[in-house]
N, CA, C and O atoms as a DFTB+ gen file, in Angstrom:
472 C
 N C O
     1  1     127.110      87.371      81.649
     2  2     128.547      87.223      81.632
     3  2     128.964      86.574      80.316
     4  3     128.271      85.709      79.781
     5  1     130.076      87.001      79.828
     6  2     130.546      86.458      78.563
     7  2     131.089      85.048      78.757
     8  3     131.729      84.730      79.760
     9  1     130.812      84.222      77.766
    10  2     131.268      82.833      77.827
    11  2     132.792      82.761      77.772
    12  3     133.400      81.903      78.411
    13  1     133.407      83.666      77.008
    14  2     134.870      83.653      76.905
    15  2     135.532      84.016      78.223
    16  3     136.602      83.499      78.545
    17  1     134.895      84.914      78.997
    18  2     135.447      85.277      80.305
    19  2     135.456      84.075      81.237
    20  3     136.436      83.844      81.944
    21  1     134.375      83.313      81.241
    22  2     134.291      82.119      82.088
    23  2     135.331      81.085      81.663
    24  3     135.998      80.489      82.508
    25  1     135.469      80.875      80.359
    26  2     136.447      79.895      79.875
    27  2     137.869      80.313      80.228
    28  3     138.669      79.492      80.677
    29  1     138.183      81.592      80.024
    30  2     139.526      82.082      80.348
    31  2     139.778      81.995      81.852
    32  3     140.867      81.613      82.280
    33  1     138.767      82.350      82.654
    34  2     138.904      82.267      84.107
    35  2     139.134      80.827      84.541
    36  3     139.947      80.567      85.429
    37  1     138.429      79.896      83.925
    38  2     138.584      78.486      84.278
    39  2     139.991      77.992      83.951
    40  3     140.603      77.286      84.753
    41  1     140.506      78.360      82.774
    42  2     141.852      77.924      82.378
    43  2     142.916      78.484      83.317
    44  3     143.803      77.754      83.761
    45  1     142.831      79.762      83.617
    46  2     143.827      80.385      84.494
    47  2     143.700      79.851      85.912
    48  3     144.703      79.699      86.609
    49  1     142.474      79.563      86.347
    50  2     142.266      79.005      87.680
    51  2     142.870      77.611      87.795
    52  3     143.420      77.268      88.841
    53  1     142.781      76.811      86.756
    54  2     143.391      75.473      86.767
    55  2     144.910      75.587      86.906
    56  3     145.525      74.853      87.680
    57  1     145.507      76.508      86.155
    58  2     146.959      76.721      86.262
    59  2     147.318      77.182      87.666
    60  3     148.288      76.700      88.252
    61  1     146.529      78.127      88.214
    62  2     146.754      78.608      89.578
    63  2     146.629      77.466      90.580
    64  3     147.430      77.365      91.510
    65  1     145.632      76.608      90.397
    66  2     145.399      75.508      91.325
    67  2     146.583      74.544      91.350
    68  3     147.017      74.117      92.419
    69  1     147.097      74.208      90.189
    70  2     148.238      73.284      90.122
    71  2     149.466      73.897      90.785
    72  3     150.141      73.244      91.581
    73  1     149.750      75.153      90.452
    74  2     150.921      75.825      91.034
    75  2     150.765      75.987      92.542
    76  3     151.721      75.777      93.288
    77  1     149.562      76.360      93.000
    78  2     149.328      76.551      94.428
    79  2     149.489      75.238      95.185
    80  3     150.084      75.213      96.262
    81  1     148.964      74.147      94.631
    82  2     149.087      72.852      95.305
    83  2     150.548      72.428      95.417
    84  3     150.988      71.977      96.475
    85  1     151.293      72.573      94.334
    86  2     152.707      72.168      94.354
    87  2     153.486      72.988      95.375
    88  3     154.235      72.433      96.179
    89  1     153.312      74.308      95.344
    90  2     154.027      75.159      96.303
    91  2     153.588      74.887      97.733
    92  3     154.419      74.847      98.640
    93  1     152.304      74.703      97.940
    94  2     151.785      74.452      99.277
    95  2     152.270      73.106      99.806
    96  3     152.652      73.002     100.972
    97  1     152.259      72.091      98.974
    98  2     152.660      70.752      99.400
    99  2     154.162      70.682      99.687
   100  3     154.583      70.045     100.653
   101  1     154.960      71.332      98.853
   102  2     156.412      71.262      99.030
   103  2     156.918      72.093     100.205
   104  3     157.993      71.812     100.734
   105  1     156.169      73.105     100.619
   106  2     156.634      73.949     101.724
   107  2     156.067      73.537     103.074
   108  3     156.403      74.148     104.088
   109  1     155.221      72.521     103.114
   110  2     154.660      72.071     104.389
   111  2     155.707      71.287     105.169
   112  3     156.464      70.502     104.599
   113  1     155.739      71.509     106.480
   114  2     156.679      70.780     107.329
   115  2     156.203      69.351     107.560
   116  3     156.993      68.409     107.501
   117  1     154.927      69.198     107.818
   118  2     154.333      67.875     107.985
   119  2     153.398      67.670     106.802
   120  3     152.257      68.133     106.811
   121  1     153.885      66.981     105.796
   122  2     153.143      66.842     104.542
   123  2     151.853      66.051     104.749
   124  3     151.895      64.850     105.012
   125  1     150.736      66.709     104.633
   126  2     149.424      66.090     104.701
   127  2     148.693      66.427     103.402
   128  3     148.380      67.586     103.130
   129  1     148.434      65.408     102.622
   130  2     147.826      65.623     101.312
   131  2     146.425      66.212     101.445
   132  3     146.070      67.109     100.679
   133  1     145.629      65.741     102.383
   134  2     144.262      66.243     102.538
   135  2     144.252      67.713     102.936
   136  3     143.417      68.479     102.453
   137  1     145.155      68.108     103.797
   138  2     145.251      69.513     104.187
   139  2     145.641      70.382     102.998
   140  3     145.080      71.459     102.797
   141  1     146.594      69.915     102.220
   142  2     147.028      70.668     101.037
   143  2     145.909      70.751     100.003
   144  3     145.733      71.791      99.369
   145  1     145.156      69.675      99.827
   146  2     144.036      69.685      98.876
   147  2     142.941      70.644      99.347
   148  3     142.378      71.387      98.544
   149  1     142.643      70.626     100.638
   150  2     141.626      71.533     101.182
   151  2     141.999      72.994     100.989
   152  3     141.177      73.798     100.549
   153  1     143.228      73.334     101.316
   154  2     143.692      74.713     101.128
   155  2     143.692      75.092      99.653
   156  3     143.331      76.212      99.291
   157  1     144.095      74.164      98.814
   158  2     144.144      74.434      97.380
   159  2     142.750      74.676      96.822
   160  3     142.557      75.601      96.033
   161  1     141.779      73.867      97.212
   162  2     140.413      74.059      96.722
   163  2     139.826      75.385      97.194
   164  3     139.163      76.081      96.424
   165  1     140.066      75.733      98.443
   166  2     139.572      77.005      98.967
   167  2     140.206      78.186      98.224
   168  3     139.504      79.111      97.816
   169  1     141.515      78.155      98.050
   170  2     142.206      79.230      97.339
   171  2     141.770      79.297      95.881
   172  3     141.675      80.387      95.316
   173  1     141.506      78.157      95.268
   174  2     141.079      78.123      93.872
   175  2     139.703      78.752      93.694
   176  3     139.492      79.524      92.759
   177  1     138.777      78.434      94.572
   178  2     137.434      79.018      94.488
   179  2     137.497      80.531      94.683
   180  3     136.856      81.281      93.946
   181  1     138.266      80.979      95.670
   182  2     138.411      82.418      95.918
   183  2     139.056      83.100      94.719
   184  3     138.612      84.174      94.311
   185  1     140.088      82.503      94.151
   186  2     140.760      83.076      92.982
   187  2     139.796      83.191      91.806
   188  3     139.778      84.214      91.122
   189  1     139.001      82.161      91.564
   190  2     138.042      82.168      90.456
   191  2     137.015      83.285      90.634
   192  3     136.713      84.008      89.685
   193  1     136.483      83.424      91.834
   194  2     135.480      84.459      92.104
   195  2     136.077      85.852      91.930
   196  3     135.465      86.711      91.295
   197  1     137.261      86.081      92.485
   198  2     137.905      87.391      92.357
   199  2     138.238      87.686      90.901
   200  3     138.078      88.822      90.456
   201  1     138.691      86.700      90.156
   202  2     139.006      86.886      88.736
   203  2     137.770      87.327      87.965
   204  3     137.837      88.269      87.176
   205  1     136.648      86.661      88.182
   206  2     135.405      87.007      87.493
   207  2     134.959      88.418      87.889
   208  3     134.582      89.210      87.026
   209  1     134.999      88.734      89.179
   210  2     134.563      90.057      89.642
   211  2     135.425      91.158      89.047
   212  3     134.902      92.151      88.542
   213  1     136.730      90.993      89.100
   214  2     137.633      92.044      88.618
   215  2     137.456      92.279      87.130
   216  3     137.365      93.429      86.701
   217  1     137.404      91.236      86.342
   218  2     137.291      91.432      84.905
   219  2     135.882      91.804      84.467
   220  3     135.703      92.297      83.353
   221  1     134.886      91.585      85.301
   222  2     133.550      92.098      85.017
   223  2     133.488      93.587      85.330
   224  3     132.896      94.361      84.577
   225  1     134.099      93.987      86.438
   226  2     134.130      95.402      86.808
   227  2     134.881      96.216      85.761
   228  3     134.442      97.306      85.395
   229  1     135.989      95.709      85.283
   230  2     136.841      96.465      84.367
   231  2     136.476      96.230      82.905
   232  3     137.357      96.113      82.053
   233  1     135.177      96.160      82.615
   234  2     134.739      95.845      81.257
   235  2     134.643      97.061      80.342
   236  3     134.534      96.894      79.127
   237  1     134.678      98.274      80.880
   238  2     134.579      99.469      80.035
   239  2     135.655     100.477      80.447
   240  3     136.137     100.435      81.579
   241  1     136.035     101.378      79.541
   242  2     137.056     102.380      79.881
   243  2     136.640     103.300      81.029
   244  3     137.476     103.703      81.839
   245  1     135.340     103.633      81.099
   246  2     134.861     104.495      82.186
   247  2     135.042     103.800      83.536
   248  3     135.472     104.419      84.509
   249  1     134.714     102.530      83.584
   250  2     134.868     101.783      84.836
   251  2     136.336     101.587      85.198
   252  3     136.685     101.565      86.378
   253  1     137.192     101.445      84.199
   254  2     138.624     101.327      84.477
   255  2     139.140     102.581      85.154
   256  3     139.976     102.501      86.054
   257  1     138.651     103.744      84.730
   258  2     139.070     104.999      85.360
   259  2     138.527     105.085      86.779
   260  3     139.255     105.445      87.704
   261  1     137.249     104.754      86.956
   262  2     136.628     104.851      88.279
   263  2     137.311     103.914      89.271
   264  3     137.767     104.352      90.327
   265  1     137.381     102.638      88.937
   266  2     137.939     101.668      89.877
   267  2     139.461     101.705      89.909
   268  3     140.068     101.328      90.912
   269  1     140.080     102.151      88.833
   270  2     141.532     102.307      88.819
   271  2     141.996     103.447      89.692
   272  3     143.169     103.515      90.058
   273  1     141.088     104.346      90.030
   274  2     141.402     105.446      90.939
   275  2     141.063     105.087      92.377
   276  3     141.872     105.295      93.281
   277  1     139.864     104.546      92.589
   278  2     139.399     104.329      93.957
   279  2     140.083     103.158      94.658
   280  3     140.417     103.257      95.838
   281  1     140.292     102.070      93.958
   282  2     140.868     100.889      94.618
   283  2     142.303     101.132      95.092
   284  3     142.601     100.812      96.242
   285  1     143.213     101.683      94.268
   286  2     144.570     101.916      94.787
   287  2     144.625     102.906      95.949
   288  3     145.387     102.708      96.895
   289  1     143.815     103.979      95.884
   290  2     143.813     104.946      96.983
   291  2     143.308     104.288      98.262
   292  3     143.910     104.454      99.322
   293  1     142.211     103.546      98.171
   294  2     141.669     102.867      99.348
   295  2     142.639     101.813      99.870
   296  3     142.762     101.637     101.082
   297  1     143.329     101.109      98.972
   298  2     144.309     100.107      99.410
   299  2     145.449     100.747     100.187
   300  3     145.853     100.236     101.231
   301  1     145.968     101.857      99.688
   302  2     147.091     102.513     100.368
   303  2     146.663     103.032     101.734
   304  3     147.360     102.818     102.726
   305  1     145.517     103.715     101.795
   306  2     145.047     104.267     103.068
   307  2     144.786     103.152     104.075
   308  3     145.238     103.232     105.217
   309  1     144.071     102.127     103.667
   310  2     143.750     101.033     104.592
   311  2     144.978     100.191     104.936
   312  3     145.051      99.625     106.027
   313  1     145.930     100.103     104.027
   314  2     147.164      99.375     104.323
   315  2     147.953     100.085     105.413
   316  3     148.481      99.440     106.320
   317  1     148.037     101.398     105.330
   318  2     148.738     102.171     106.364
   319  2     148.005     102.056     107.694
   320  3     148.626     101.811     108.729
   321  1     146.685     102.233     107.671
   322  2     145.915     102.107     108.911
   323  2     145.979     100.685     109.463
   324  3     146.064     100.496     110.676
   325  1     145.939      99.700     108.599
   326  2     146.044      98.314     109.044
   327  2     147.395      98.010     109.655
   328  3     147.484      97.262     110.628
   329  1     148.454      98.586     109.092
   330  2     149.797      98.368     109.638
   331  2     149.950      99.037     110.998
   332  3     150.665      98.531     111.864
   333  1     149.284     100.171     111.189
   334  2     149.395     100.883     112.465
   335  2     148.564     100.204     113.550
   336  3     149.049      99.996     114.661
   337  1     147.317      99.859     113.237
   338  2     146.400      99.383     114.265
   339  2     146.210      97.867     114.300
   340  3     146.091      97.297     115.385
   341  1     146.178      97.209     113.164
   342  2     145.862      95.785     113.126
   343  2     146.997      95.033     112.440
   344  3     148.147      95.089     112.874
   345  1     146.665      94.343     111.387
   346  2     147.670      93.674     110.569
   347  2     147.520      94.151     109.131
   348  3     146.479      94.690     108.755
   349  1     148.549      93.953     108.342
   350  2     148.501      94.419     106.957
   351  2     147.489      93.633     106.129
   352  3     146.920      94.175     105.181
   353  1     147.256      92.374     106.468
   354  2     146.281      91.580     105.719
   355  2     144.877      92.163     105.865
   356  3     144.130      92.246     104.890
   357  1     144.524      92.563     107.080
   358  2     143.216      93.179     107.304
   359  2     143.125      94.491     106.538
   360  3     142.076      94.812     105.979
   361  1     144.208      95.246     106.507
   362  2     144.228      96.504     105.766
   363  2     144.015      96.303     104.279
   364  3     143.291      97.070     103.645
   365  1     144.638      95.279     103.717
   366  2     144.481      95.007     102.284
   367  2     143.050      94.580     101.966
   368  3     142.464      95.058     100.995
   369  1     142.495      93.702     102.760
   370  2     141.121      93.244     102.526
   371  2     140.140      94.399     102.658
   372  3     139.271      94.580     101.806
   373  1     140.278      95.182     103.727
   374  2     139.382      96.329     103.924
   375  2     139.552      97.364     102.817
   376  3     138.571      97.956     102.368
   377  1     140.777      97.585     102.378
   378  2     141.025      98.547     101.307
   379  2     140.395      98.124     100.000
   380  3     139.827      98.950      99.285
   381  1     140.489      96.851      99.683
   382  2     139.884      96.345      98.448
   383  2     138.368      96.488      98.490
   384  3     137.752      96.939      97.525
   385  1     137.773      96.102      99.611
   386  2     136.319      96.210      99.758
   387  2     135.887      97.672      99.736
   388  3     134.907      98.018      99.075
   389  1     136.607      98.534     100.452
   390  2     136.281      99.961     100.479
   391  2     136.426     100.590      99.097
   392  3     135.601     101.415      98.706
   393  1     137.453     100.213      98.363
   394  2     137.643     100.736      97.009
   395  2     136.509     100.357      96.079
   396  3     136.073     101.172      95.266
   397  1     136.029      99.127      96.191
   398  2     134.899      98.698      95.360
   399  2     133.629      99.449      95.754
   400  3     132.866      99.875      94.886
   401  1     133.400      99.614      97.056
   402  2     132.203     100.333      97.513
   403  2     132.230     101.787      97.049
   404  3     131.222     102.300      96.565
   405  1     133.374     102.452      97.192
   406  2     133.489     103.845      96.748
   407  2     133.308     103.941      95.235
   408  3     132.687     104.885      94.748
   409  1     133.838     102.983      94.494
   410  2     133.640     102.966      93.048
   411  2     132.179     102.804      92.668
   412  3     131.708     103.441      91.726
   413  1     131.461     101.961      93.389
   414  2     130.030     101.778      93.128
   415  2     129.270     103.067      93.414
   416  3     128.405     103.469      92.635
   417  1     129.596     103.716      94.538
   418  2     128.943     104.986      94.871
   419  2     129.245     106.031      93.802
   420  3     128.350     106.762      93.375
   421  1     130.506     106.104      93.368
   422  2     130.891     107.056      92.325
   423  2     130.092     106.797      91.043
   424  3     129.609     107.734      90.408
   425  1     129.958     105.534      90.673
   426  2     129.216     105.182      89.463
   427  2     127.733     105.517      89.600
   428  3     127.118     105.978      88.639
   429  1     127.148     105.294      90.781
   430  2     125.741     105.638      91.001
   431  2     125.519     107.147      90.934
   432  3     124.538     107.602      90.347
   433  1     126.416     107.918      91.526
   434  2     126.310     109.381      91.459
   435  2     126.436     109.843      90.016
   436  3     125.701     110.729      89.580
   437  1     127.354     109.253      89.279
   438  2     127.551     109.604      87.872
   439  2     126.295     109.313      87.055
   440  3     125.913     110.112      86.199
   441  1     125.657     108.185      87.309
   442  2     124.425     107.829      86.587
   443  2     123.274     108.751      86.964
   444  3     122.488     109.139      86.100
   445  1     123.160     109.113      88.258
   446  2     122.070     109.984      88.696
   447  2     122.206     111.392      88.132
   448  3     121.198     112.079      87.963
   449  1     123.415     111.835      87.840
   450  2     123.625     113.144      87.224
   451  2     123.449     113.091      85.717
   452  3     123.632     114.108      85.047
   453  1     123.109     111.967      85.178
   454  2     122.922     111.834      83.740
   455  2     124.226     111.822      82.977
   456  3     124.256     112.156      81.792
   457  1     125.304     111.441      83.638
   458  2     126.606     111.391      82.981
   459  2     127.314     112.724      82.953
   460  3     128.370     112.854      82.333
   461  1     126.744     113.727      83.624
   462  2     127.357     115.057      83.644
   463  2     128.265     115.190      84.858
   464  3     127.947     114.701      85.941
   465  1     129.372     115.841      84.669
   466  2     130.249     116.150      85.794
   467  2     130.080     117.617      86.121
   468  3     130.192     118.470      85.240
   469  1     129.812     117.920      87.381
   470  2     129.597     119.323      87.722
   471  2     130.598     119.794      88.720
   472  3     130.567     120.956      89.124
């Protein structure tokens, strides 16, 4: 992993953490600092991990095309199915995971064909 990616992710995560804590603390009905800190730390760790994963995946133009196609399609399909059967949050999470899995499969098939499209 590039050192600059980690540094940039850390800086943006710190900004996200401060903003998330302020918004979370000010919108709570029963202000509990420990609860707000716990939620903020959890959201910050998740944000940092997702930031690193996304910008590692999108490191080349070929990958931008692959994942830029699969993730939005999977998000829309799973969002509709999630809205019909479950909740929209489950649909978004499943769509994101499904889009990444389909992108990985697409990339593996592309590599096994030697970069040829048939």
